[in-house]
MMTF fields as JSON, N, C-alpha, C and O atoms, coordinates in Angstrom:
{
  "mmtfVersion": "1.0.0",
  "mmtfProducer": "UNKNOWN",
  "numBonds": 435,
  "numAtoms": 436,
  "numGroups": 109,
  "numChains": 1,
  "numModels": 1,
  "chainsPerModel": [1],
  "groupsPerChain": [109],
  "chainIdList": ["A"],
  "bondAtomList": [4, 2, 8, 6, 12, 10, 16, 14, 20, 18, 24, 22, 28, 26, 32, 30, 36, 34, 40, 38, 44, 42, 48, 46, 52, 50, 56, 54, 60, 58, 64, 62, 68, 66, 72, 70, 76, 74, 80, 78, 84, 82, 88, 86, 92, 90, 96, 94, 100, 98, 104, 102, 108, 106, 112, 110, 116, 114, 120, 118, 124, 122, 128, 126, 132, 130, 136, 134, 140, 138, 144, 142, 148, 146, 152, 150, 156, 154, 160, 158, 164, 162, 168, 166, 172, 170, 176, 174, 180, 178, 184, 182, 188, 186, 192, 190, 196, 194, 200, 198, 204, 202, 208, 206, 212, 210, 216, 214, 220, 218, 224, 222, 228, 226, 232, 230, 236, 234, 240, 238, 244, 242, 248, 246, 252, 250, 256, 254, 260, 258, 264, 262, 268, 266, 272, 270, 276, 274, 280, 278, 284, 282, 288, 286, 292, 290, 296, 294, 300, 298, 304, 302, 308, 306, 312, 310, 316, 314, 320, 318, 324, 322, 328, 326, 332, 330, 336, 334, 340, 338, 344, 342, 348, 346, 352, 350, 356, 354, 360, 358, 364, 362, 368, 366, 372, 370, 376, 374, 380, 378, 384, 382, 388, 386, 392, 390, 396, 394, 400, 398, 404, 402, 408, 406, 412, 410, 416, 414, 420, 418, 424, 422, 428, 426, 432, 430],
  "bondOrderList": [1, 1, 1, 1, 1, 1, 1, 1, 1, 1, 1, 1, 1, 1, 1, 1, 1, 1, 1, 1, 1, 1, 1, 1, 1, 1, 1, 1, 1, 1, 1, 1, 1, 1, 1, 1, 1, 1, 1, 1, 1, 1, 1, 1, 1, 1, 1, 1, 1, 1, 1, 1, 1, 1, 1, 1, 1, 1, 1, 1, 1, 1, 1, 1, 1, 1, 1, 1, 1, 1, 1, 1, 1, 1, 1, 1, 1, 1, 1, 1, 1, 1, 1, 1, 1, 1, 1, 1, 1, 1, 1, 1, 1, 1, 1, 1, 1, 1, 1, 1, 1, 1, 1, 1, 1, 1, 1, 1],
  "groupList": [{"groupName": "MET", "atomNameList": ["N", "CA", "C", "O"], "elementList": ["N", "C", "C", "O"], "formalChargeList": [0, 0, 0, 0], "bondAtomList": [1, 0, 2, 1, 3, 2], "bondOrderList": [1, 1, 2], "singleLetterCode": "M", "chemCompType": "L-PEPTIDE LINKING"}, {"groupName": "ASP", "atomNameList": ["N", "CA", "C", "O"], "elementList": ["N", "C", "C", "O"], "formalChargeList": [0, 0, 0, 0], "bondAtomList": [1, 0, 2, 1, 3, 2], "bondOrderList": [1, 1, 2], "singleLetterCode": "D", "chemCompType": "L-PEPTIDE LINKING"}, {"groupName": "GLU", "atomNameList": ["N", "CA", "C", "O"], "elementList": ["N", "C", "C", "O"], "formalChargeList": [0, 0, 0, 0], "bondAtomList": [1, 0, 2, 1, 3, 2], "bondOrderList": [1, 1, 2], "singleLetterCode": "E", "chemCompType": "L-PEPTIDE LINKING"}, {"groupName": "LYS", "atomNameList": ["N", "CA", "C", "O"], "elementList": ["N", "C", "C", "O"], "formalChargeList": [0, 0, 0, 0], "bondAtomList": [1, 0, 2, 1, 3, 2], "bondOrderList": [1, 1, 2], "singleLetterCode": "K", "chemCompType": "L-PEPTIDE LINKING"}, {"groupName": "ALA", "atomNameList": ["N", "CA", "C", "O"], "elementList": ["N", "C", "C", "O"], "formalChargeList": [0, 0, 0, 0], "bondAtomList": [1, 0, 2, 1, 3, 2], "bondOrderList": [1, 1, 2], "singleLetterCode": "A", "chemCompType": "L-PEPTIDE LINKING"}, {"groupName": "ARG", "atomNameList": ["N", "CA", "C", "O"], "elementList": ["N", "C", "C", "O"], "formalChargeList": [0, 0, 0, 0], "bondAtomList": [1, 0, 2, 1, 3, 2], "bondOrderList": [1, 1, 2], "singleLetterCode": "R", "chemCompType": "L-PEPTIDE LINKING"}, {"groupName": "ASN", "atomNameList": ["N", "CA", "C", "O"], "elementList": ["N", "C", "C", "O"], "formalChargeList": [0, 0, 0, 0], "bondAtomList": [1, 0, 2, 1, 3, 2], "bondOrderList": [1, 1, 2], "singleLetterCode": "N", "chemCompType": "L-PEPTIDE LINKING"}, {"groupName": "ILE", "atomNameList": ["N", "CA", "C", "O"], "elementList": ["N", "C", "C", "O"], "formalChargeList": [0, 0, 0, 0], "bondAtomList": [1, 0, 2, 1, 3, 2], "bondOrderList": [1, 1, 2], "singleLetterCode": "I", "chemCompType": "L-PEPTIDE LINKING"}, {"groupName": "LEU", "atomNameList": ["N", "CA", "C", "O"], "elementList": ["N", "C", "C", "O"], "formalChargeList": [0, 0, 0, 0], "bondAtomList": [1, 0, 2, 1, 3, 2], "bondOrderList": [1, 1, 2], "singleLetterCode": "L", "chemCompType": "L-PEPTIDE LINKING"}, {"groupName": "THR", "atomNameList": ["N", "CA", "C", "O"], "elementList": ["N", "C", "C", "O"], "formalChargeList": [0, 0, 0, 0], "bondAtomList": [1, 0, 2, 1, 3, 2], "bondOrderList": [1, 1, 2], "singleLetterCode": "T", "chemCompType": "L-PEPTIDE LINKING"}, {"groupName": "GLN", "atomNameList": ["N", "CA", "C", "O"], "elementList": ["N", "C", "C", "O"], "formalChargeList": [0, 0, 0, 0], "bondAtomList": [1, 0, 2, 1, 3, 2], "bondOrderList": [1, 1, 2], "singleLetterCode": "Q", "chemCompType": "L-PEPTIDE LINKING"}, {"groupName": "SER", "atomNameList": ["N", "CA", "C", "O"], "elementList": ["N", "C", "C", "O"], "formalChargeList": [0, 0, 0, 0], "bondAtomList": [1, 0, 2, 1, 3, 2], "bondOrderList": [1, 1, 2], "singleLetterCode": "S", "chemCompType": "L-PEPTIDE LINKING"}, {"groupName": "GLY", "atomNameList": ["N", "CA", "C", "O"], "elementList": ["N", "C", "C", "O"], "formalChargeList": [0, 0, 0, 0], "bondAtomList": [1, 0, 2, 1, 3, 2], "bondOrderList": [1, 1, 2], "singleLetterCode": "G", "chemCompType": "PEPTIDE LINKING"}, {"groupName": "VAL", "atomNameList": ["N", "CA", "C", "O"], "elementList": ["N", "C", "C", "O"], "formalChargeList": [0, 0, 0, 0], "bondAtomList": [1, 0, 2, 1, 3, 2], "bondOrderList": [1, 1, 2], "singleLetterCode": "V", "chemCompType": "L-PEPTIDE LINKING"}, {"groupName": "TYR", "atomNameList": ["N", "CA", "C", "O"], "elementList": ["N", "C", "C", "O"], "formalChargeList": [0, 0, 0, 0], "bondAtomList": [1, 0, 2, 1, 3, 2], "bondOrderList": [1, 1, 2], "singleLetterCode": "Y", "chemCompType": "L-PEPTIDE LINKING"}, {"groupName": "CYS", "atomNameList": ["N", "CA", "C", "O"], "elementList": ["N", "C", "C", "O"], "formalChargeList": [0, 0, 0, 0], "bondAtomList": [1, 0, 2, 1, 3, 2], "bondOrderList": [1, 1, 2], "singleLetterCode": "C", "chemCompType": "L-PEPTIDE LINKING"}, {"groupName": "PRO", "atomNameList": ["N", "CA", "C", "O"], "elementList": ["N", "C", "C", "O"], "formalChargeList": [0, 0, 0, 0], "bondAtomList": [1, 0, 2, 1, 3, 2], "bondOrderList": [1, 1, 2], "singleLetterCode": "P", "chemCompType": "L-PEPTIDE LINKING"}, {"groupName": "HIS", "atomNameList": ["N", "CA", "C", "O"], "elementList": ["N", "C", "C", "O"], "formalChargeList": [0, 0, 0, 0], "bondAtomList": [1, 0, 2, 1, 3, 2], "bondOrderList": [1, 1, 2], "singleLetterCode": "H", "chemCompType": "L-PEPTIDE LINKING"}],
  "groupTypeList": [0, 1, 2, 3, 3, 4, 5, 6, 7, 8, 8, 9, 5, 5, 1, 2, 8, 10, 2, 8, 11, 4, 12, 11, 4, 1, 4, 5, 2, 9, 13, 9, 8, 1, 10, 10, 11, 13, 12, 5, 8, 11, 5, 0, 1, 4, 8, 10, 10, 10, 4, 0, 4, 10, 4, 9, 2, 5, 10, 5, 4, 4, 2, 8, 7, 3, 7, 2, 10, 4, 8, 2, 5, 0, 6, 1, 12, 2, 14, 12, 14, 15, 13, 2, 15, 12, 2, 1, 7, 11, 4, 3, 5, 8, 2, 7, 1, 16, 4, 4, 9, 17, 15, 7, 5, 15, 4, 12, 5],
  "groupIdList": [1, 2, 3, 4, 5, 6, 7, 8, 9, 10, 11, 12, 13, 14, 15, 16, 17, 18, 19, 20, 21, 22, 23, 24, 25, 26, 27, 28, 29, 30, 31, 32, 33, 34, 35, 36, 37, 38, 39, 40, 41, 42, 43, 44, 45, 46, 47, 48, 49, 50, 51, 52, 53, 54, 55, 56, 57, 58, 59, 60, 61, 62, 63, 64, 65, 66, 67, 68, 69, 70, 71, 72, 73, 74, 75, 76, 77, 78, 79, 80, 81, 82, 83, 84, 85, 86, 87, 88, 89, 90, 91, 92, 93, 94, 95, 96, 97, 98, 99, 100, 101, 102, 103, 104, 105, 106, 107, 108, 109],
  "secStructList": [7, 7, 2, 2, 2, 2, 2, 2, 2, 2, 2, 2, 2, 2, 2, 2, 2, 2, 2, 2, 2, 2, 2, 6, 2, 2, 2, 2, 1, 7, 7, 7, 7, 7, 6, 6, 6, 1, 7, 2, 2, 2, 2, 2, 2, 2, 2, 2, 2, 2, 2, 2, 2, 2, 2, 2, 2, 2, 2, 2, 2, 2, 2, 2, 2, 2, 2, 2, 2, 2, 2, 2, 2, 2, 2, 6, 6, 7, 6, 6, 5, 7, 6, 6, 6, 7, 7, 5, 7, 7, 2, 2, 2, 2, 2, 2, 7, 6, 6, 7, 7, 1, 7, 2, 2, 2, 2, 6, 7],
  "xCoordList": [3.562, 3.028, 3.822, 4.207, 4.033, 4.648, 4.335, 3.161, 4.977, 4.428, 3.864, 3.428, 3.794, 2.969, 1.797, 0.876, 1.475, 0.141, -0.58, -1.776, 0.178, -0.219, -0.843, -1.982, -0.051, -0.384, -1.76, -2.617, -1.887, -3.059, -4.361, -5.368, -4.114, -5.09, -5.533, -6.721, -4.665, -4.95, -5.6, -6.565, -5.092, -5.564, -7.145, -8.024, -7.258, -8.772, -9.745, -10.964, -9.053, -9.992, -10.279, -11.432, -9.296, -9.346, -10.384, -10.962, -10.668, -11.458, -12.847, -13.778, -12.999, -14.213, -14.811, -16.032, -14.112, -14.28, -14.824, -15.869, -14.194, -14.511, -15.844, -16.702, -15.97, -17.358, -18.636, -19.74, -18.306, -19.263, -19.603, -20.751, -18.438, -18.623, -19.435, -20.157, -19.321, -20.012, -21.548, -22.502, -21.664, -22.899, -23.974, -25.192, -23.234, -23.991, -24.113, -24.62, -23.728, -23.711, -25.253, -25.472, -26.114, -27.588, -27.894, -28.498, -27.432, -27.981, -27.343, -27.899, -26.177, -25.495, -26.187, -25.996, -26.969, -27.458, -28.302, -28.752, -28.493, -29.327, -30.894, -31.565, -31.356, -32.868, -33.54, -33.106, -34.503, -35.51, -36.426, -36.829, -36.727, -37.589, -38.858, -39.419, -39.417, -40.815, -41.833, -41.969, -42.53, -43.382, -44.593, -45.366, -44.81, -45.905, -45.97, -46.898, -44.859, -44.441, -44.037, -44.398, -43.328, -42.808, -43.034, -42.592, -43.767, -44.405, -43.026, -41.884, -43.413, -42.516, -41.551, -40.337, -42.042, -41.343, -40.433, -39.25, -41.311, -40.235, -39.121, -38.081, -39.296, -38.156, -37.276, -36.107, -37.565, -36.535, -35.919, -34.719, -36.39, -35.89, -34.826, -33.701, -35.445, -34.438, -33.003, -31.9, -33.321, -32.237, -31.05, -29.842, -31.695, -31.086, -30.238, -29.038, -30.895, -30.062, -29.132, -28.297, -29.288, -28.376, -27.125, -26.0, -27.359, -26.286, -25.496, -24.27, -26.18, -25.646, -24.62, -23.473, -25.213, -24.537, -23.293, -22.262, -23.3, -22.155, -21.058, -19.867, -21.488, -20.44, -19.757, -18.549, -20.565, -20.061, -18.891, -17.899, -19.236, -18.559, -17.337, -16.358, -17.364, -16.19, -14.985, -13.77, -15.682, -14.914, -14.091, -12.89, -15.052, -14.493, -12.929, -11.798, -13.5, -12.364, -11.133, -10.002, -11.32, -10.267, -9.412, -8.182, -10.228, -9.731, -8.602, -7.501, -9.451, -8.882, -7.59, -6.591, -7.501, -6.188, -5.161, -3.993, -5.423, -4.698, -4.098, -2.886, -4.916, -4.66, -3.595, -2.511, -3.823, -3.052, -1.529, -0.485, -1.636, -0.327, 0.409, 1.638, -0.308, 0.564, 1.205, 2.285, 0.441, 0.754, 2.017, 2.958, 1.977, 3.186, 4.299, 5.335, 4.26, 5.223, 5.844, 7.058, 5.107, 5.623, 6.517, 7.644, 5.88, 6.751, 8.075, 9.091, 7.995, 9.316, 10.237, 11.355, 9.756, 10.582, 10.566, 11.545, 9.459, 9.357, 8.231, 7.98, 7.519, 6.285, 7.019, 8.18, 6.15, 6.228, 7.199, 7.488, 7.711, 8.315, 7.5, 6.909, 7.58, 6.823, 7.257, 8.427, 6.241, 6.574, 7.225, 8.167, 6.78, 7.269, 8.699, 9.577, 8.962, 10.243, 11.22, 12.441, 10.643, 11.338, 11.611, 12.272, 11.114, 11.108, 10.144, 9.135, 10.499, 9.372, 8.233, 8.216, 7.162, 5.755, 5.801, 6.39, 5.227, 5.125, 4.252, 3.327, 4.538, 3.74, 2.218, 1.275, 2.105, 0.78, -0.146, -1.371, 0.629, -0.28, -0.568, -1.728, 0.3, 0.154, -0.882, -1.659, -1.03, -1.959, -3.593, -4.603, -3.525, -4.696, -5.218, -6.376, -4.086, -4.119, -3.17, -2.25, -3.166, -2.136, -1.78, -0.7, -2.731, -2.354, -1.595, -1.12, -1.549, -0.701, 0.261, 1.073, 0.441, 1.586, 2.458, 3.588, 2.212, 3.047, 3.085, 2.221, 4.153, 4.678, 3.573, 3.008, 3.302, 2.431, 2.986, 2.167, 4.23, 4.695, 4.295, 3.747, 4.482, 4.001, 2.682, 2.24, 1.931, 0.341, -0.244, -1.236, 0.456, -0.135, 0.2, -0.488, 0.93, 1.41, 0.158, 0.219],
  "yCoordList": [12.102, 11.93, 10.866, 9.833, 11.261, 10.433, 9.167, 8.962, 8.117, 6.699, 6.592, 5.47, 7.322, 7.266, 7.816, 7.017, 8.725, 9.369, 8.198, 7.905, 7.776, 6.609, 5.674, 5.314, 5.15, 3.996, 4.069, 3.192, 5.314, 5.686, 5.518, 4.872, 6.262, 6.373, 4.867, 4.549, 4.077, 2.609, 1.79, 1.064, 1.906, 1.364, 1.707, 0.89, 3.043, 3.447, 3.031, 2.883, 2.899, 2.487, 1.077, 0.663, 0.298, -1.226, -1.602, -2.685, -0.649, -0.708, -0.474, -1.235, 0.643, 0.91, -0.024, -0.183, -0.598, -1.807, -3.124, -3.729, -3.351, -4.603, -4.445, -5.327, -3.091, -2.95, -2.896, -3.396, -2.276, -2.27, -3.791, -4.225, -4.537, -5.889, -6.692, -7.62, -6.349, -7.251, -6.638, -7.344, -5.357, -4.777, -5.23, -5.213, -5.674, -6.13, -7.636, -8.06, -8.412, -9.779, -10.408, -11.268, -9.825, -10.362, -9.96, -10.699, -8.869, -8.378, -9.588, -9.899, -10.203, -11.106, -12.518, -13.305, -12.886, -14.189, -14.59, -13.819, -15.91, -16.455, -16.203, -16.513, -15.624, -15.207, -16.384, -17.317, -16.476, -17.704, -17.471, -16.368, -18.748, -18.763, -19.307, -19.976, -19.055, -19.261, -18.122, -17.083, -18.336, -17.437, -17.174, -16.282, -18.095, -18.069, -16.562, -15.755, -16.541, -15.572, -14.199, -13.1, -14.337, -13.258, -13.236, -14.097, -12.166, -12.138, -12.273, -12.32, -12.322, -12.565, -11.333, -11.521, -10.143, -9.14, -8.799, -8.461, -8.976, -8.728, -9.628, -9.269, -10.914, -11.937, -11.492, -11.522, -11.005, -10.494, -9.324, -9.279, -8.272, -7.23, -7.615, -7.118, -8.808, -9.166, -9.687, -9.361, -10.635, -11.16, -10.004, -10.202, -8.987, -8.166, -7.343, -7.111, -6.958, -6.443, -7.26, -6.783, -8.676, -9.684, -9.479, -9.182, -9.632, -9.551, -8.353, -8.441, -7.026, -5.982, -6.003, -5.556, -6.525, -6.458, -7.489, -7.171, -8.604, -9.336, -8.685, -8.795, -8.044, -7.165, -6.381, -6.248, -5.59, -4.612, -5.111, -4.472, -6.29, -7.006, -7.698, -7.897, -8.055, -8.331, -7.159, -7.314, -6.073, -4.698, -4.448, -4.238, -4.536, -4.331, -5.36, -5.024, -6.596, -7.605, -7.258, -7.481, -6.716, -6.407, -5.203, -5.159, -4.288, -3.203, -3.416, -2.902, -4.475, -5.007, -5.447, -4.97, -6.424, -7.131, -5.941, -6.138, -4.766, -3.853, -3.199, -2.982, -2.86, -2.125, -3.119, -2.618, -4.579, -5.362, -5.343, -5.246, -5.447, -5.508, -4.379, -4.446, -3.104, -1.801, -1.759, -1.214, -2.379, -2.441, -3.294, -2.992, -4.314, -5.374, -4.64, -4.585, -3.971, -3.193, -2.281, -2.12, -1.533, -0.741, -1.424, -1.033, -2.449, -3.379, -3.836, -3.886, -4.217, -4.499, -3.387, -3.577, -2.201, -1.126, -0.894, -0.449, -1.205, -1.252, -0.271, -0.205, 0.477, 1.371, 2.374, 2.702, 2.932, 4.084, 3.865, 4.811, 2.665, 2.275, 1.333, 0.337, 1.916, 1.008, -0.518, -0.846, -1.403, -2.754, -3.12, -3.911, -2.57, -2.937, -2.483, -3.315, -1.21, -0.498, -0.335, -0.361, -0.177, 0.182, 1.661, 2.04, 2.503, 4.078, 4.509, 3.869, 5.621, 6.175, 6.472, 6.803, 6.317, 6.681, 8.222, 8.571, 8.876, 10.328, 10.447, 9.652, 11.53, 11.653, 12.17, 11.963, 12.747, 13.088, 11.827, 11.768, 10.953, 9.633, 8.968, 8.592, 8.779, 8.021, 8.73, 8.074, 10.302, 11.041, 10.633, 10.57, 10.439, 10.009, 8.598, 8.312, 7.702, 6.187, 5.696, 5.151, 5.769, 5.274, 3.888, 3.46, 3.024, 1.616, 1.442, 0.369, 2.535, 2.457, 1.638, 1.597, 0.782, -0.186, 0.283, -0.205, 0.963, 1.38, 3.008, 3.743, 3.337, 4.754, 5.012, 4.075, 6.36, 6.812, 6.258, 5.934, 6.164, 5.664, 4.165, 3.84, 3.239, 1.909, 1.572, 0.678, 2.496, 2.363, 2.403, 1.737, 3.292, 3.843, 2.574, 2.59, 1.569, 0.454, -0.391, -1.385],
  "zCoordList": [7.593, 9.087, 9.707, 9.158, 10.991, 11.901, 12.055, 11.747, 12.451, 12.513, 13.969, 14.226, 14.77, 16.229, 15.693, 15.862, 15.183, 14.619, 13.537, 13.548, 12.862, 11.993, 12.551, 12.255, 13.512, 14.419, 14.983, 14.875, 15.653, 16.475, 15.541, 15.832, 14.32, 13.174, 12.838, 12.9, 12.527, 12.182, 13.308, 13.071, 14.475, 15.542, 15.86, 16.134, 15.758, 15.891, 14.741, 14.824, 13.804, 12.492, 12.695, 12.574, 13.0, 13.219, 14.235, 14.15, 15.301, 16.413, 15.79, 16.057, 14.908, 14.326, 13.486, 13.474, 12.844, 11.673, 12.721, 12.482, 13.556, 14.43, 15.001, 15.038, 15.505, 16.265, 15.123, 15.342, 14.02, 12.716, 12.384, 12.286, 12.226, 11.868, 12.916, 12.552, 14.165, 15.187, 15.253, 15.581, 14.93, 14.966, 13.965, 14.142, 12.782, 11.601, 11.44, 10.401, 12.295, 12.196, 11.805, 10.952, 12.554, 12.323, 10.646, 9.869, 10.372, 8.827, 7.856, 6.802, 8.302, 7.267, 7.363, 6.436, 8.417, 8.619, 7.498, 6.651, 7.554, 6.519, 6.627, 7.611, 5.529, 5.545, 5.521, 4.845, 6.137, 6.19, 4.994, 4.624, 4.391, 3.067, 3.297, 2.429, 4.511, 4.835, 4.285, 4.931, 3.101, 2.689, 3.352, 3.005, 4.499, 5.116, 6.161, 6.22, 6.797, 7.516, 6.691, 7.109, 5.591, 5.033, 3.524, 2.763, 3.149, 1.617, 0.743, 1.201, -0.604, -1.619, -1.668, -1.578, -1.802, -1.937, -0.766, -0.789, 0.331, 1.625, 1.747, 2.297, 1.209, 1.117, 0.337, 0.724, -0.856, -1.849, -1.333, -1.602, -0.618, -0.135, 0.868, 0.926, 1.858, 2.933, 2.406, 2.843, 1.293, 0.545, -0.159, -0.29, -0.476, -1.334, -0.025, -0.175, 1.158, 2.339, 3.066, 3.835, 2.796, 3.403, 2.252, 2.653, 1.017, 0.181, 0.282, 0.233, 0.444, 0.583, 2.041, 2.061, 3.023, 4.274, 4.118, 4.71, 3.429, 3.154, 2.342, 2.634, 1.372, 0.557, 1.223, 1.028, 2.316, 3.084, 4.095, 4.446, 4.428, 5.353, 4.784, 5.504, 3.571, 2.598, 2.639, 2.764, 2.507, 2.344, 3.753, 3.918, 4.609, 5.876, 6.197, 6.548, 5.903, 6.174, 5.26, 5.691, 4.007, 3.283, 3.944, 3.948, 4.472, 4.998, 6.282, 6.481, 7.097, 8.394, 7.993, 8.53, 6.984, 6.605, 6.146, 6.481, 5.444, 5.037, 6.292, 6.32, 7.374, 8.553, 9.244, 9.542, 9.544, 10.187, 9.519, 10.164, 8.212, 7.402, 7.547, 7.547, 7.699, 8.051, 9.5, 9.725, 10.447, 11.794, 11.908, 12.642, 11.18, 11.123, 10.52, 11.183, 9.187, 8.825, 9.639, 9.51, 10.613, 11.404, 12.542, 12.845, 13.097, 13.968, 13.447, 14.14, 11.99, 11.143, 10.855, 10.376, 11.153, 10.66, 9.115, 8.516, 8.546, 7.131, 6.827, 5.624, 7.583, 7.403, 6.656, 6.898, 5.571, 4.823, 3.677, 2.945, 3.491, 2.255, 1.499, 1.916, 0.05, -1.114, -1.185, -1.382, -1.011, -0.967, -2.237, -2.19, -3.53, -4.743, -4.925, -5.154, -4.831, -5.076, -3.941, -4.096, -2.866, -1.545, -1.344, -0.377, -2.24, -2.101, -1.093, -0.796, -0.579, 0.472, -0.281, -1.467, 0.571, 0.158, 0.715, 1.737, 0.034, 0.459, 1.659, 1.826, 2.61, 3.654, 3.283, 4.047, 2.241, 1.868, 1.517, 1.623, 1.127, 0.474, 1.88, 2.048, 2.877, 4.161, 4.866, 5.56, 4.761, 5.557, 4.954, 5.653, 3.787, 2.992, 3.33, 3.634, 3.217, 3.605, 4.264, 3.654, 5.647, 6.556, 6.304, 6.712, 5.559, 5.275, 3.865, 3.492, 3.197, 1.887, 1.764, 2.688, 0.632, 0.647, -0.573, -0.583, -1.394, -2.753, -2.716, -2.238, -3.265, -3.735, -4.85, -5.415, -5.13, -6.201, -7.629, -8.488, -7.848, -9.111, -9.21, -10.263, -8.302, -8.279, -8.434, -9.155, -7.569, -7.43, -8.782, -9.08, -9.71, -11.006, -11.829, -12.85, -11.776, -12.702, -12.952, -13.675]
}
C-alpha cells in the first residue's frame, strides 16, 4: 500500500474515532445512585452500560495512539518498517492494519 493511501485511511479512521468518542461522552458519565428515581435493576443496568462505554473508550484511545504513532512514523520517514528489527512490513499487513508497527516475524514473538 502506498503511503499516501495509508495516510488517508489513518486520518479518516482518526476522525471517525474522535466523533464516536464525542458522541458517547454521556454514556461514560457517572451514574446517579438515587434509588428513588431509578430502580435497583435499572441502576445496575446503567452501571453495566457505563462500564461497557468506558471500556470501548479505552479501546478507542489505544487505537488513536497507534494512529498518531503511525502518522508520526510517516512524517519521520520510518513508516512501513518494523520498529523491532527494521525490516519492511509487508504491504498486505499494512493494508489490513495501516498502523501496524511490527513485521509478521516480530509480531509473532
